[in-house]
MARNURO-99313 format. One line per field, with one value per residue: residue in three letters; x, y, z negated of N, C-alpha, C, O, CB in turn. Coordinates in nm, 2 decimals. Glycine has a CB too. Layout:
N
code = ALA_... .
n_xx = X_... .
n_yy = Y_... .
n_zz = Z_... .
ca_xx = X_... .
ca_yy = Y_... .
ca_zz = Z_... .
c_xx = X_... .
c_yy = Y_... .
c_zz = Z_... .
o_xx = X_... .
o_yy = Y_... .
o_zz = Z_... .
cb_xx = X_... .
cb_yy = Y_... .
cb_zz = Z_... .
! end
This chain:
159
code = MET_LYS_LYS_GLY_ILE_ILE_MET_PHE_CYS_LEU_TYR_ILE_CYS_ALA_ALA_VAL_LEU_LEU_PRO_ALA_GLN_ILE_PRO_ARG_GLY_THR_GLY_THR_MET_PHE_VAL_ALA_ILE_ARG_ALA_LEU_ASN_LEU_ARG_SER_SER_THR_GLY_PHE_PHE_ALA_SER_THR_THR_SER_THR_LEU_GLU_TYR_GLY_HIS_GLU_VAL_THR_VAL_LEU_GLN_THR_SER_GLY_ASN_TRP_MET_GLU_ILE_SER_SER_ALA_ARG_ASN_PRO_ALA_ILE_ASN_GLY_TRP_VAL_LYS_THR_THR_SER_LEU_SER_PRO_ARG_ARG_ILE_LEU_PRO_GLY_ASP_GLU_THR_SER_THR_ILE_ALA_ARG_GLU_VAL_ALA_LEU_ALA_GLY_LYS_GLY_PHE_SER_GLN_GLU_ILE_GLU_SER_SER_TYR_ARG_GLU_ASN_GLY_GLU_LEU_ASN_TYR_ALA_ASP_VAL_ASP_ARG_VAL_GLU_ALA_GLN_ARG_VAL_ASN_VAL_ASN_GLN_LEU_ARG_ASN_PHE_LEU_VAL_GLU_GLY_HIS_LEU_SER_GLN_GLY_THR_GLY_GLU .
n_xx = 4.10_3.89_3.70_3.64_3.55_3.30_3.17_3.11_2.95_2.74_2.70_2.53_2.33_2.18_2.17_1.99_1.81_1.62_1.50_1.27_1.11_0.97_0.64_0.63_0.46_0.21_-0.01_-0.16_-0.32_-0.41_-0.63_-0.52_-0.56_-0.81_-1.00_-0.98_-0.88_-0.96_-0.76_-0.82_-0.60_-0.16_-0.08_-0.16_-0.40_-0.56_-0.88_-1.11_-1.21_-1.32_-1.41_-1.29_-1.29_-1.11_-0.90_-0.95_-1.00_-0.75_-0.61_-0.33_-0.25_-0.05_0.28_0.32_0.68_0.56_0.37_0.06_-0.13_-0.43_-0.76_-1.03_-1.07_-1.31_-1.48_-1.31_-1.41_-1.39_-1.14_-0.81_-0.58_-0.33_-0.15_0.18_0.20_-0.06_-0.13_-0.10_0.04_-0.02_-0.31_-0.57_-0.85_-1.12_-1.33_-1.17_-1.02_-0.83_-0.59_-0.23_-0.14_-0.42_-0.35_-0.11_-0.16_-0.40_-0.24_-0.01_-0.23_-0.25_-0.03_0.18_0.40_0.50_0.66_0.63_0.36_0.32_0.52_0.33_0.15_0.27_0.30_0.04_-0.14_-0.36_-0.53_-0.69_-0.81_-0.80_-0.65_-0.79_-0.97_-0.84_-0.81_-1.03_-1.14_-1.18_-1.04_-1.05_-1.04_-0.98_-0.89_-0.69_-0.48_-0.41_-0.31_-0.08_0.03_0.08_0.27_0.41_0.47_0.56_0.27_0.12_0.22_0.35_0.56 .
n_yy = 2.48_2.53_2.66_2.40_2.22_2.39_2.37_2.12_2.06_2.17_2.07_1.86_1.86_2.04_1.77_1.60_1.83_1.93_1.67_1.62_1.83_1.74_1.65_1.29_1.03_1.17_1.28_1.33_1.04_0.79_0.52_0.23_-0.05_-0.23_-0.33_-0.20_-0.32_-0.18_-0.26_-0.31_-0.32_-0.38_-0.62_-0.90_-1.04_-0.95_-0.79_-0.67_-0.34_-0.18_-0.09_0.08_0.18_0.10_0.46_0.59_0.88_0.91_1.02_1.02_0.91_0.81_0.62_0.27_0.09_-0.09_-0.07_0.15_0.40_0.46_0.76_0.81_1.06_1.19_1.08_1.11_0.94_0.65_0.49_0.28_0.05_-0.01_-0.20_-0.03_-0.05_-0.11_0.22_0.50_0.78_0.96_1.09_0.92_0.80_0.72_0.48_0.58_0.42_0.47_0.56_0.68_0.59_0.41_0.19_0.08_0.07_-0.15_-0.33_-0.44_-0.52_-0.77_-0.93_-0.83_-0.64_-0.33_-0.47_-0.74_-0.68_-0.64_-0.74_-1.01_-0.91_-0.91_-1.10_-1.20_-1.29_-1.17_-1.27_-1.29_-1.47_-1.68_-1.58_-1.30_-1.55_-1.66_-1.42_-1.41_-1.60_-1.71_-1.74_-1.86_-1.66_-1.84_-2.10_-1.99_-1.92_-2.15_-2.32_-2.16_-2.14_-2.45_-2.52_-2.36_-2.08_-1.75_-1.54_-1.34_-1.12_-0.86_-0.84 .
n_zz = -1.34_-1.64_-1.40_-1.29_-1.46_-1.52_-1.28_-1.27_-1.52_-1.44_-1.25_-1.35_-1.53_-1.32_-1.14_-1.36_-1.43_-1.20_-1.05_-1.23_-1.24_-1.00_-0.92_-0.98_-0.77_-0.69_-0.46_-0.20_-0.01_0.22_0.26_0.42_0.57_0.60_0.40_0.11_-0.26_-0.59_-0.86_-1.19_-1.31_-1.27_-1.09_-0.85_-0.99_-1.14_-1.27_-1.04_-0.98_-0.74_-0.47_-0.12_0.16_0.51_0.58_0.39_0.18_-0.11_-0.42_-0.55_-0.86_-1.08_-1.01_-1.01_-0.97_-0.73_-0.74_-0.71_-0.90_-0.87_-0.75_-0.58_-0.36_-0.28_-0.53_-0.78_-1.08_-0.95_-0.98_-0.94_-0.93_-0.68_-0.44_-0.28_-0.07_0.08_0.16_0.31_0.42_0.62_0.78_0.81_1.11_1.05_1.29_1.50_1.69_1.88_1.79_1.73_1.44_1.40_1.60_1.48_1.24_1.33_1.42_1.20_1.03_1.12_1.15_1.36_1.52_1.75_1.93_1.94_2.07_2.29_2.43_2.39_2.59_2.82_2.91_2.93_2.70_2.51_2.32_2.01_1.86_1.69_1.46_1.38_1.28_1.09_0.93_0.84_0.66_0.32_-0.02_-0.33_-0.60_-0.87_-0.76_-0.63_-0.82_-0.96_-0.85_-0.78_-1.07_-1.05_-0.91_-0.97_-0.92_-0.85_-1.04_-0.95_-1.07_-0.97_-0.96 .
ca_xx = 4.07_3.75_3.58_3.59_3.45_3.14_3.10_3.09_2.84_2.60_2.64_2.50_2.19_2.05_2.10_1.93_1.64_1.55_1.40_1.19_1.04_0.92_0.60_0.65_0.40_0.13_-0.06_-0.23_-0.25_-0.53_-0.62_-0.47_-0.64_-0.98_-1.11_-0.87_-0.96_-0.90_-0.77_-0.77_-0.42_-0.12_-0.07_-0.28_-0.54_-0.63_-1.01_-1.09_-1.29_-1.39_-1.32_-1.28_-1.26_-1.02_-0.95_-1.06_-0.86_-0.74_-0.53_-0.28_-0.19_0.15_0.35_0.49_0.71_0.54_0.17_0.00_-0.30_-0.55_-0.90_-1.06_-1.08_-1.43_-1.55_-1.24_-1.39_-1.33_-0.97_-0.77_-0.41_-0.32_0.02_0.20_0.19_-0.18_-0.17_-0.01_0.06_-0.07_-0.40_-0.61_-0.97_-1.18_-1.38_-1.05_-0.88_-0.75_-0.47_-0.17_-0.17_-0.48_-0.32_-0.01_-0.26_-0.46_-0.14_0.08_-0.30_-0.29_0.14_0.23_0.51_0.48_0.72_0.54_0.22_0.38_0.48_0.24_0.09_0.36_0.30_-0.15_-0.20_-0.38_-0.65_-0.66_-0.99_-0.80_-0.61_-0.92_-1.09_-0.75_-0.84_-1.18_-1.14_-1.16_-0.99_-1.15_-0.95_-0.93_-0.79_-0.54_-0.41_-0.40_-0.21_0.04_0.04_0.06_0.44_0.58_0.50_0.48_0.19_0.04_0.20_0.34_0.71 .
ca_yy = 2.37_2.53_2.61_2.25_2.20_2.44_2.33_1.90_2.10_2.28_1.96_1.75_1.98_2.02_1.62_1.58_1.89_1.89_1.55_1.64_1.95_1.72_1.53_1.14_0.98_1.26_1.33_1.27_0.96_0.69_0.37_0.17_-0.17_-0.27_-0.31_-0.21_-0.33_-0.10_-0.33_-0.28_-0.28_-0.40_-0.73_-0.98_-1.15_-0.76_-0.75_-0.59_-0.21_-0.10_-0.15_0.15_0.15_0.21_0.56_0.70_0.95_0.90_1.13_0.93_0.96_0.79_0.51_0.18_0.00_-0.16_-0.01_0.30_0.44_0.62_0.75_0.86_1.20_1.22_1.06_1.05_0.83_0.50_0.47_0.20_0.01_-0.10_-0.21_0.10_-0.13_-0.03_0.34_0.54_0.97_1.01_1.09_0.79_0.87_0.56_0.43_0.61_0.26_0.51_0.70_0.59_0.47_0.31_0.09_0.00_-0.08_-0.24_-0.47_-0.48_-0.62_-0.87_-0.96_-0.81_-0.50_-0.29_-0.55_-0.86_-0.74_-0.61_-0.96_-1.08_-0.83_-0.92_-1.29_-1.22_-1.33_-1.09_-1.33_-1.28_-1.49_-1.76_-1.43_-1.29_-1.68_-1.70_-1.36_-1.37_-1.73_-1.65_-1.81_-1.86_-1.64_-1.93_-2.24_-1.98_-1.90_-2.30_-2.39_-2.08_-2.21_-2.60_-2.53_-2.24_-1.97_-1.59_-1.54_-1.17_-1.00_-0.75_-0.83 .
ca_zz = -1.46_-1.61_-1.30_-1.22_-1.54_-1.55_-1.21_-1.32_-1.60_-1.37_-1.12_-1.42_-1.54_-1.19_-1.14_-1.46_-1.48_-1.10_-1.04_-1.35_-1.14_-0.88_-0.96_-0.87_-0.74_-0.70_-0.38_-0.10_0.06_0.32_0.31_0.53_0.53_0.65_0.26_0.01_-0.38_-0.64_-0.92_-1.34_-1.34_-1.20_-1.07_-0.84_-1.04_-1.28_-1.24_-0.89_-1.02_-0.67_-0.31_-0.08_0.36_0.60_0.70_0.26_0.10_-0.23_-0.49_-0.63_-1.00_-1.06_-0.89_-1.11_-0.88_-0.60_-0.76_-0.76_-0.99_-0.72_-0.67_-0.46_-0.37_-0.31_-0.64_-0.87_-1.05_-0.86_-0.93_-0.98_-0.93_-0.56_-0.41_-0.20_0.10_0.08_0.14_0.44_0.40_0.71_0.77_0.92_1.11_1.03_1.43_1.55_1.70_2.02_1.75_1.71_1.33_1.42_1.65_1.44_1.09_1.29_1.46_1.10_0.92_1.21_1.12_1.44_1.63_1.88_2.03_1.98_2.14_2.41_2.49_2.46_2.70_2.93_2.93_3.00_2.59_2.39_2.21_1.86_1.83_1.61_1.37_1.31_1.20_0.97_0.86_0.77_0.52_0.20_-0.11_-0.48_-0.70_-0.98_-0.71_-0.59_-0.94_-1.00_-0.67_-0.80_-1.18_-1.05_-0.78_-1.07_-0.80_-0.88_-1.03_-0.91_-1.23_-0.95_-1.05 .
c_xx = 3.90_3.69_3.53_3.51_3.30_3.13_3.01_2.98_2.73_2.57_2.50_2.34_2.10_2.01_1.99_1.79_1.54_1.42_1.29_1.07_0.96_0.82_0.60_0.54_0.24_0.10_-0.16_-0.23_-0.35_-0.49_-0.58_-0.46_-0.79_-1.10_-1.00_-0.98_-0.92_-0.88_-0.77_-0.65_-0.33_-0.13_-0.19_-0.42_-0.57_-0.77_-0.98_-1.23_-1.38_-1.32_-1.37_-1.18_-1.13_-1.02_-0.96_-0.90_-0.86_-0.60_-0.43_-0.23_-0.11_0.19_0.45_0.49_0.62_0.35_0.15_-0.11_-0.34_-0.64_-0.89_-1.13_-1.25_-1.49_-1.45_-1.27_-1.46_-1.14_-0.96_-0.63_-0.48_-0.21_0.02_0.17_0.07_-0.25_-0.06_-0.09_0.04_-0.23_-0.48_-0.84_-1.02_-1.27_-1.26_-0.92_-0.83_-0.57_-0.39_-0.12_-0.27_-0.45_-0.17_-0.13_-0.29_-0.34_-0.12_-0.08_-0.30_-0.11_0.21_0.31_0.45_0.53_0.68_0.41_0.27_0.44_0.41_0.11_0.14_0.32_0.09_-0.23_-0.21_-0.52_-0.63_-0.71_-0.93_-0.71_-0.71_-1.00_-0.99_-0.80_-0.93_-1.21_-1.11_-1.18_-1.05_-1.03_-0.87_-0.85_-0.71_-0.45_-0.30_-0.33_-0.05_0.08_0.12_0.26_0.45_0.54_0.50_0.31_0.05_0.10_0.32_0.47_0.78 .
c_yy = 2.39_2.57_2.47_2.22_2.24_2.38_2.18_1.98_2.12_2.13_1.90_1.86_2.00_1.90_1.64_1.66_1.93_1.79_1.55_1.78_1.83_1.65_1.38_1.06_1.06_1.25_1.24_1.19_0.94_0.58_0.31_0.02_-0.15_-0.24_-0.27_-0.22_-0.26_-0.23_-0.25_-0.24_-0.35_-0.57_-0.76_-0.99_-1.05_-0.75_-0.67_-0.48_-0.19_-0.16_-0.01_0.09_0.21_0.37_0.67_0.75_0.92_0.98_0.98_1.00_0.94_0.65_0.40_0.08_-0.04_-0.13_0.14_0.32_0.55_0.64_0.82_1.02_1.31_1.18_1.03_0.95_0.68_0.53_0.33_0.17_-0.10_-0.10_-0.09_0.07_-0.10_0.09_0.35_0.70_1.03_0.97_0.99_0.78_0.69_0.57_0.51_0.55_0.33_0.59_0.61_0.48_0.38_0.17_0.00_-0.05_-0.18_-0.42_-0.53_-0.54_-0.75_-0.95_-0.89_-0.67_-0.46_-0.37_-0.71_-0.81_-0.69_-0.69_-1.00_-0.96_-0.87_-1.10_-1.32_-1.28_-1.31_-1.18_-1.33_-1.30_-1.55_-1.68_-1.44_-1.39_-1.66_-1.56_-1.35_-1.51_-1.64_-1.83_-1.81_-1.81_-1.74_-2.07_-2.17_-1.99_-2.03_-2.29_-2.22_-2.13_-2.34_-2.56_-2.41_-2.17_-1.89_-1.59_-1.39_-1.12_-0.89_-0.76_-0.95 .
c_zz = -1.48_-1.52_-1.24_-1.30_-1.60_-1.43_-1.22_-1.36_-1.52_-1.25_-1.23_-1.46_-1.38_-1.11_-1.25_-1.45_-1.33_-1.06_-1.16_-1.27_-1.04_-0.91_-0.83_-0.86_-0.74_-0.59_-0.29_-0.02_0.16_0.29_0.45_0.60_0.57_0.52_0.17_-0.20_-0.45_-0.78_-1.12_-1.35_-1.23_-1.17_-0.99_-0.89_-1.18_-1.10_-1.14_-0.98_-0.89_-0.54_-0.23_0.12_0.39_0.58_0.52_0.17_-0.04_-0.24_-0.56_-0.76_-1.09_-1.00_-1.03_-1.00_-0.78_-0.59_-0.72_-0.85_-0.84_-0.72_-0.61_-0.45_-0.31_-0.46_-0.72_-0.96_-1.10_-0.90_-1.01_-0.93_-0.73_-0.50_-0.23_-0.08_0.18_0.16_0.29_0.39_0.51_0.73_0.86_0.94_1.12_1.17_1.51_1.64_1.83_1.94_1.70_1.55_1.33_1.45_1.55_1.33_1.17_1.34_1.29_1.01_1.01_1.18_1.27_1.45_1.72_1.96_2.07_2.05_2.27_2.51_2.49_2.56_2.85_3.01_2.88_2.82_2.53_2.34_2.03_1.77_1.65_1.47_1.33_1.26_1.08_0.88_0.79_0.65_0.44_0.06_-0.25_-0.52_-0.81_-0.87_-0.64_-0.73_-0.97_-0.91_-0.72_-0.94_-1.13_-0.98_-0.86_-0.93_-0.89_-0.87_-1.05_-1.04_-1.14_-0.96_-0.95 .
o_xx = 3.81_3.58_3.43_3.40_3.22_3.05_2.89_2.90_2.62_2.46_2.39_2.27_1.98_1.91_1.90_1.68_1.42_1.31_1.24_0.94_0.86_0.86_0.58_0.52_0.15_0.19_-0.21_-0.15_-0.39_-0.38_-0.61_-0.38_-0.86_-1.21_-0.92_-1.08_-0.80_-0.98_-0.72_-0.61_-0.38_-0.20_-0.30_-0.53_-0.61_-0.77_-0.87_-1.33_-1.50_-1.23_-1.49_-1.10_-1.07_-1.13_-0.98_-0.79_-0.97_-0.52_-0.47_-0.19_-0.08_0.10_0.55_0.40_0.64_0.26_0.24_-0.20_-0.30_-0.69_-0.79_-1.22_-1.29_-1.56_-1.47_-1.19_-1.52_-1.05_-1.04_-0.56_-0.57_-0.15_-0.06_0.12_0.06_-0.36_0.01_-0.20_0.08_-0.27_-0.44_-0.93_-0.97_-1.29_-1.28_-0.80_-0.79_-0.48_-0.42_-0.09_-0.24_-0.48_-0.14_-0.17_-0.24_-0.35_-0.18_-0.06_-0.37_-0.11_0.33_0.27_0.35_0.47_0.68_0.35_0.22_0.42_0.38_-0.01_0.09_0.32_0.04_-0.35_-0.14_-0.62_-0.55_-0.72_-0.97_-0.71_-0.75_-1.10_-1.04_-0.84_-0.92_-1.31_-1.04_-1.25_-1.13_-0.92_-0.75_-0.75_-0.64_-0.36_-0.18_-0.27_0.06_0.20_0.24_0.36_0.54_0.58_0.47_0.24_-0.05_0.02_0.39_0.52_0.90 .
o_yy = 2.33_2.51_2.44_2.19_2.18_2.29_2.14_1.99_2.08_2.10_1.89_1.91_1.98_1.89_1.72_1.61_1.94_1.81_1.44_1.78_1.88_1.55_1.36_1.01_0.99_1.18_1.13_1.21_1.04_0.53_0.35_-0.02_-0.05_-0.18_-0.36_-0.17_-0.24_-0.30_-0.14_-0.13_-0.38_-0.64_-0.70_-0.95_-1.09_-0.74_-0.61_-0.53_-0.17_-0.23_0.02_0.02_0.30_0.42_0.80_0.71_0.90_1.01_0.87_1.11_1.02_0.59_0.41_0.02_0.06_-0.15_0.22_0.23_0.64_0.54_0.89_1.07_1.43_1.27_0.91_0.85_0.62_0.59_0.27_0.25_-0.17_0.00_-0.07_0.14_-0.08_0.08_0.27_0.73_1.15_0.86_0.98_0.77_0.59_0.69_0.49_0.58_0.25_0.64_0.50_0.36_0.28_0.06_-0.12_-0.17_-0.29_-0.54_-0.63_-0.60_-0.85_-1.07_-0.91_-0.58_-0.52_-0.38_-0.77_-0.91_-0.75_-0.71_-1.04_-0.98_-0.87_-1.17_-1.42_-1.30_-1.35_-1.11_-1.39_-1.24_-1.51_-1.75_-1.52_-1.35_-1.63_-1.58_-1.30_-1.50_-1.54_-1.93_-1.72_-1.87_-1.74_-2.13_-2.23_-2.08_-2.04_-2.18_-2.22_-2.17_-2.33_-2.61_-2.34_-2.22_-1.92_-1.62_-1.37_-1.09_-0.83_-0.65_-0.98 .
o_zz = -1.42_-1.52_-1.18_-1.27_-1.67_-1.45_-1.19_-1.28_-1.56_-1.20_-1.19_-1.37_-1.36_-1.05_-1.22_-1.46_-1.34_-1.04_-1.18_-1.26_-1.00_-0.96_-0.71_-0.97_-0.78_-0.54_-0.31_0.07_0.21_0.29_0.56_0.68_0.55_0.52_0.18_-0.25_-0.42_-0.81_-1.15_-1.39_-1.12_-1.25_-1.00_-0.84_-1.29_-0.98_-1.12_-1.03_-0.90_-0.51_-0.26_0.17_0.35_0.57_0.52_0.12_-0.10_-0.15_-0.60_-0.77_-1.17_-0.93_-1.10_-0.95_-0.72_-0.51_-0.72_-0.85_-0.77_-0.67_-0.57_-0.51_-0.30_-0.50_-0.76_-0.96_-1.20_-0.83_-1.08_-0.87_-0.69_-0.50_-0.14_0.00_0.30_0.22_0.35_0.35_0.53_0.70_0.97_0.86_1.17_1.19_1.63_1.67_1.92_2.00_1.65_1.54_1.27_1.39_1.56_1.32_1.14_1.31_1.25_0.91_0.97_1.22_1.28_1.37_1.77_2.07_2.17_2.11_2.36_2.63_2.60_2.58_2.96_3.11_2.83_2.81_2.44_2.33_1.97_1.66_1.54_1.37_1.25_1.20_0.97_0.77_0.68_0.57_0.44_0.04_-0.26_-0.51_-0.84_-0.92_-0.56_-0.74_-1.00_-0.92_-0.67_-0.93_-1.16_-1.04_-0.81_-0.83_-1.01_-0.78_-1.11_-1.13_-1.22_-0.97_-0.97 .
cb_xx = 4.17_3.70_3.61_3.68_3.50_3.08_3.17_3.21_2.86_2.67_2.80_2.63_2.27_2.07_2.22_2.03_1.67_1.62_1.49_1.33_1.18_1.01_0.46_0.76_0.45_0.16_0.03_-0.25_-0.19_-0.53_-0.73_-0.36_-0.62_-0.99_-1.21_-0.75_-0.98_-0.99_-0.65_-0.78_-0.36_-0.02_-0.05_-0.25_-0.47_-0.38_-1.08_-1.14_-1.18_-1.37_-1.40_-1.21_-1.37_-1.05_-1.17_-1.22_-0.87_-0.75_-0.64_-0.18_-0.25_0.24_0.51_0.47_0.75_0.59_0.09_-0.04_-0.28_-0.60_-1.03_-1.15_-0.92_-1.50_-1.66_-1.20_-1.27_-1.39_-0.83_-0.86_-0.31_-0.40_0.08_0.33_0.18_-0.19_-0.14_-0.06_0.21_0.01_-0.42_-0.52_-1.02_-1.30_-1.58_-1.01_-0.96_-0.88_-0.51_-0.09_-0.19_-0.53_-0.29_0.15_-0.45_-0.62_0.05_0.22_-0.47_-0.35_0.18_0.15_0.66_0.52_0.85_0.49_0.05_0.47_0.50_0.17_0.12_0.54_0.47_-0.18_-0.21_-0.40_-0.67_-0.63_-1.11_-0.74_-0.58_-0.99_-1.11_-0.56_-0.84_-1.33_-1.02_-1.30_-0.86_-1.24_-1.01_-1.09_-0.86_-0.51_-0.53_-0.51_-0.39_0.00_-0.09_-0.13_0.44_0.84_0.39_0.53_0.21_-0.18_0.29_0.25_0.70 .
cb_yy = 2.42_2.57_2.67_2.13_2.21_2.61_2.36_1.77_2.20_2.50_1.79_1.69_2.16_2.11_1.48_1.61_2.08_1.87_1.40_1.70_2.08_1.66_1.57_1.04_0.90_1.36_1.39_1.32_0.84_0.71_0.33_0.20_-0.20_-0.47_-0.46_0.00_-0.43_0.06_-0.42_-0.38_-0.35_-0.34_-0.79_-1.08_-1.37_-0.47_-0.69_-0.73_-0.06_0.06_-0.36_0.24_0.24_0.20_0.48_0.56_1.11_0.76_1.27_0.87_0.96_0.78_0.63_0.06_-0.08_-0.36_-0.02_0.38_0.56_0.63_0.77_0.76_1.24_1.16_0.98_1.12_0.84_0.52_0.60_0.12_-0.16_-0.08_-0.47_0.16_-0.32_0.01_0.41_0.44_1.04_0.98_1.19_0.59_1.01_0.53_0.48_0.65_0.03_0.69_0.83_0.64_0.52_0.35_0.15_0.09_-0.05_-0.20_-0.41_-0.33_-0.57_-0.80_-1.18_-0.83_-0.54_-0.17_-0.55_-0.94_-0.68_-0.54_-1.09_-1.17_-0.67_-0.89_-1.40_-1.43_-1.38_-0.90_-1.49_-1.21_-1.65_-1.89_-1.29_-1.23_-1.88_-1.71_-1.31_-1.37_-1.88_-1.49_-1.77_-2.01_-1.56_-2.00_-2.38_-1.82_-1.86_-2.41_-2.32_-1.92_-2.24_-2.69_-2.51_-2.33_-1.94_-1.46_-1.63_-1.15_-1.09_-0.66_-0.88 .
cb_zz = -1.63_-1.67_-1.20_-1.19_-1.61_-1.57_-1.12_-1.48_-1.67_-1.24_-1.06_-1.56_-1.59_-1.06_-1.19_-1.57_-1.59_-1.05_-1.03_-1.49_-1.03_-0.79_-1.01_-0.90_-0.80_-0.74_-0.33_-0.06_0.00_0.49_0.30_0.50_0.36_0.69_0.19_0.06_-0.44_-0.65_-0.84_-1.42_-1.49_-1.22_-1.19_-0.86_-1.11_-1.31_-1.36_-0.68_-1.07_-0.71_-0.21_-0.22_0.49_0.74_0.83_0.11_0.11_-0.30_-0.63_-0.56_-1.06_-1.24_-0.74_-1.31_-0.93_-0.62_-0.95_-0.64_-1.21_-0.58_-0.72_-0.42_-0.29_-0.21_-0.63_-0.92_-1.07_-0.60_-1.00_-0.98_-1.15_-0.47_-0.37_-0.19_0.09_-0.01_-0.02_0.63_0.36_0.79_0.78_0.80_1.25_0.86_1.48_1.47_1.73_2.14_1.61_1.77_1.23_1.47_1.81_1.40_1.00_1.38_1.56_1.02_0.86_1.40_1.11_1.52_1.72_1.92_1.98_1.84_2.09_2.38_2.46_2.34_2.66_2.86_2.75_3.19_2.55_2.42_2.25_1.83_1.98_1.68_1.42_1.38_1.27_1.00_0.90_0.90_0.52_0.19_-0.10_-0.57_-0.75_-1.09_-0.61_-0.51_-1.06_-1.02_-0.38_-0.80_-1.25_-0.91_-0.53_-1.10_-0.67_-0.74_-1.08_-0.90_-1.46_-1.02_-1.26 .
! end
């Protein structure tokens, strides 16, 4: 019985102390979208402090929910908050459209998976012009905020 209690206590101590030794939300990541807006805080409507390009190496400073505070690996003074889905742990080489990760990111950016692209390829329908046109559209942030408020939708708080 004593041995069981001691083992249980050791297990609890290990469960409490070991995670404290692992740095949370730190490390190197890479920008996985064409242009990444760094924000002053979490939330869609937070002001943009800077922009990083596809493949840019960043250092993760901390994580808060679906957001990460990052800084540029080249210039740590460039920092801000981004959605975690905008980053990849795998190295991305800008301009290398032949790499697997570059193809995956390009497809995901257009809302496609490998299966969907394969289906289009089989049907001979690989025209992404409409997707590119929609992607090129810009919406005024104030109009978007009004739309969300009037529709009683999430206001980009990140929650």
